[in-house]
Every structure is written in C-alpha cells, then in structure tokens.
N, C-alpha and C positions, 0 to 999 in steps of 0.2 A: 905392732901394725906396720905393714909395708908402706913406705912413703911413696906418694904418687910420682915424685920426681924420679925415683928408681925405675918405675914402670915406664915412664916416658922415655928415659934413657935407653931401656931395653928395646922399646918399640922403634926408636930411631936407629939403633944398631941393626935391628932386623931390616929396616927400610934401606939402610946403606948396603947391606949384604945383597938383598934381592935386586936393587937397582944396579949394583955392580954385575950381577949375573945377567941382567937384562942387557946391559951395555956390551957384555962379552958375547952375547948371542945365546938365546934360550935353545938348548939342544934337544930338550925332551918335552914336547907339548902333546898332550893326549886328552881324550875325552873320558868322562866317567860313565860310559855306557850310553850317553846321549850326546850327539854331535855338538850341541851348543853348550854343554857343560864341561868346560876345560879345566885342566890342572897342569901346572908346570913343575919343573924341577925346583924352581924357586919357592913354590908353595910348600913343598915337603921340607926344603932346607930351612925356611923361616919357622915352620912349626917345630922342627927338631931343635933349633936354636932356642926358641922361646920356652919350650918345655924344660930344657936343661937349665936355663938361666932363672926361670921363675922358681924352679925347685930349689935352687941355691938360695934364693931370697926367702922362701918360706917352704921348708921341706914337708910341713904338715898339710899343706893345701893340695888338693887333687888337680887334675888337668883334663880339660875337654877341648880338643882341637878339631877343626873341620875335617882335616885329612885322615886322622886316626879315628875320629867320630866314635869314641867310647865314653858314654856318660859315666861319670864317677859316682861312687857311693858316698864320698866325703861330704860332710856338711858345708865345708868351704872349698871352693875350687876356682881355678882360672878357666875362663871361657875365651877361646882364641880363634880368630879368623886370621890365618897367617898372611893372606893377601885377599882383601875384599875388593871385588871387581877384577877377578882374574882374567876374564875375557878382554877387558880394557887393557890390562897389564900386558897380556900376550900379544896384543896388537900395537903396543906403544902409545896407547891413548892415556893421557895423564890425568886420570880420574880413578884412583885406586888408593887403598889404605891398608895399614896394619891396624888390627882391631883387637883390643884386650879388655876384658871385664873381669871383676872379682865378684863371685857369688858367695853369699854367706846365708845359710839357712833359707835358701830359695830367693833371697833378695839381692839385687845388684847394689853393691856398696861403692864401687869404683869403676870408672870407665875411661879408656884412653883410645883415641882414634887419631892416627898420624897419617895425614894426606901426603901422598907422594906425587911429584918429586919435590914439592915446595916446602915440606916440613911445617905445614899448618897443623898445629897440635890442638885438638879438641879434647878436653878432659872434664871429669866431674867426680865429686865425692858426695855420697849421701849426706844431705843436710848442710853442705858447704858450697853449693852453687855449681854452675857450669862455666867453663872458661875456655878462651882461645889464646894460644901462645903462638906468635908469629916471629920469624927471624927478623931482627932489627926493629920490631914494632912493639915489643913488650907483651903484656898480658891484659886482656880485657874480659870482663864478665859478660856472659852470653844472656840475652833476653830474647824471647820470641817476639815476633812482630805484632802489629795491631790491625792487620787486615780483618775486617769484621763481616765481610760477605764473600761468597765464592767469586763473584765478579771481580773483586779486588785482590784475589788470592793467586799467587804463583804456586803451583802444585807440582809434585813429582811422583812418579810411580815406577814400578818394575814389573817384568813379566816372568812367569815361571818357565822352567826349562821344558815343561810339557806343552808349551803354547801351541805347537803344531799338531797336538794329538788329542785334545779334548776341548769341548766348548767352554768349559769353566776355566778360562785362561787369562782373565782380566780385560778381554776385549770389550765386554759389555760395560764394565765400569769406566774404562778409558773413553768409550764413545759417549757415555753419559756426562762425564766431567768436562770433556774437551770444549764443547761450546758454551759452558756455563762458568768457566773460570777465566782469570786474566791470561794464563798460559799454563801449559802442561809439558813437563820435561821427563824424558826417560834417559837417565844418565849412566846407569849400569853399575852402581855401587851403593847398595841400600844402606850400609853403615854410614857412609858419607852423606847420603840424602837425609837421613834422620838427624845427623849432626847439623845439617844446614837448616833444619827446622828450628833447632835450639838456637842457632846463630841469628835467626830472623831473615835469612836469605830466602827461605821458602816458608810459606804459611802452612803447608800441610804435605803429608806423604802417606800413601797407603800401598800395601802389597799383601797378597794373599798367602804366599808360601815362603816367607822368610824363615831362616833357621835361627836358633838362639844366638849363635856366634855373630850373626849379622846385626842383631837388633838390641842386645842387652845393654851395651855401652851407650848407644844413642838414646835409648828409651830413658835411661837415667839422666842424660843430658837435657832432654826435652822437659822432663818433670822438674829438674832443678832450675831450668830457665823460665819456668812459669807456664809451660804448656801442658798438654794432656796426651796420654798414650793409652789406647784401648785396643781390644780386638774388634772384629767387625760387628759384634753384638752390642758393643758399648761397655762390656765388662773390662776391668783392668787387664792390660796385656800380660800374658804369661807364656812360658815356653810351650810351644806346640799348640797354642790356641788357634782359633779360626781367624787368621789374618792379623794385620797390624795397621792401626791408623794413628799417626802422630801429627799433632797440629798445635797452633798457637792457643787453642782452647776456644777462641771466639767463633771459629767456623767448624768446630768439631761435630756438633750435632747435625749441621748441614751435610758434612761429609758422610757421616753414618747413614743419614737418610738417603743420600745419593747412591751409596753402595747398596743399601737394601733395595732401592727402587730398581737399580740396574740388574741386580741378581735375581729379582723376581721374574725376569724374562728367560732365565735359564731353564732348559728342560731337564737337565741332569747335573745339578750342582755337585761339586766334589767336596766343598767345605760346608759344614753344618753351621750356618751363620744366621739362623732365625733366632731373634732374641727370645729369652725365656719369658 
C-alpha cells in the first residue's frame, strides 16, 4: 500500500513546481472552449509530473487527470486535479490546490489536498480519519463543526462554466440560500471548499457540476471528519451524479430541501435532481 506521506511529498513537489512557474510568469494561458474555463502551462506540467511519479510509486494503478481526462479501466487508479482553482491561480489569487485521490473498486481510499501557497495539507485515509498538517503547527484531526441551523451556518458554493448560457446555473440555489444562512462564499476552488467543510471552517458546500477530480478527495475527508456527502437527491455522492452537497450532517437535510425548493422554480433544469 502506498504511504500517504509519499503522496503528500509528491503533491508538495508539484506545488513547488507550479508556483515557480507562476513566479516566472505564466506564458501560456488559454481557455478550454469557454472563455471562463482556463488552463495554463502549469496545469499540464503538474499533471505530467504527477502521472510519472505516481506510476513509479505504484505501476499497477491507473491514472485519471483533469487535463488528459481519460477514465481508466483499472480497478485502482489515481484521480488528479493538477491545479484546482486554475482561474484563481492564473490571476495570482492564493486559493488553489493540488488534489490527489486514490480510487479502489469505485471507492475513495485516500485523499490529499495541498493548498497553495501556504502548504496547508488536508489528507484522509478510509477508516483512519481526516487530518490537517500545517508548517510549524504539527498535525490535527479534522472534525466538522456543530452549526445546527442554516442561520448559524457559513456556506460556500461554486458556479458552472455555462453560467452565462443556461438558466440552470446555480443562481436559483444561491438566491435561496443567501438570505437564510449566516454567510455565503464563492471562493473558486471546490476541492478546497469541501476540505474546509471537513475542517469545520464551513458548515456546508454545494455545487451542481463538479468533476470527480474536484470532489473525491474532499468527500472522503468530510465523511472521515463526521460529516455527510450526497448528491442533490440525498443519495450517496458518486462520480457524475446530480450535484454534490457536503455538510456537517446537522444541516444536510435543510440544504437538500433548499436545493429542491430553489430548483422547482427552473423551467428547464439541466440536472435530473428529483428524488426517486
């Protein structure tokens, strides 16, 4: 079994590399067909590095990265977002991360999220808890917070890249939650947002169009920290399911009810989120 410290070390090396590229000046920033969906030369360099190094650690495991985006047939594989929060990264906004998960027979068994530039390292192993490692501060176990109503809850969310092209773009959900919670943040890096739910900084997070590489590591962290992660219907979250809701568990049903209420106003929903 690959040791989590090895994966943390690789993620930190990738972070060093992409931050050095950022400091030198990112020479190649382009869109992926939509103006708001950016990719940089550092995204590709990070994925190439992590693919090679993870293969050295475990040659039998497959690899699924955001930029190559080829789901493997292997029963065990690495799921990698080489830079989560690329738009933030490209603009020099310090809320982005390297995100790595290990998937075994469809279940996430290890997750590592390294926040740049401060090297706040969130990690979890199935059945072994979720943890935060900070420079000079040691390691602490993560626990979700105890906010038990929406009014006491600090929430976060994110918007899809098609937000200017379709009515089903999270505007309805955002408008419903905004006056009913303590505060609502849009921080621009879903992997980190989910990790913050595990840490207790946030009580809940939802988003409709997260990719597996955004969410798998953080979903494991929230579950290991005592929280709950589902899709919009309340079923356990899975790859390519209808949305993701991560919470401390205490407000989860209220969040699901709010999402369903808000989405009932949509004339043409793009996600099939009606509970069975």
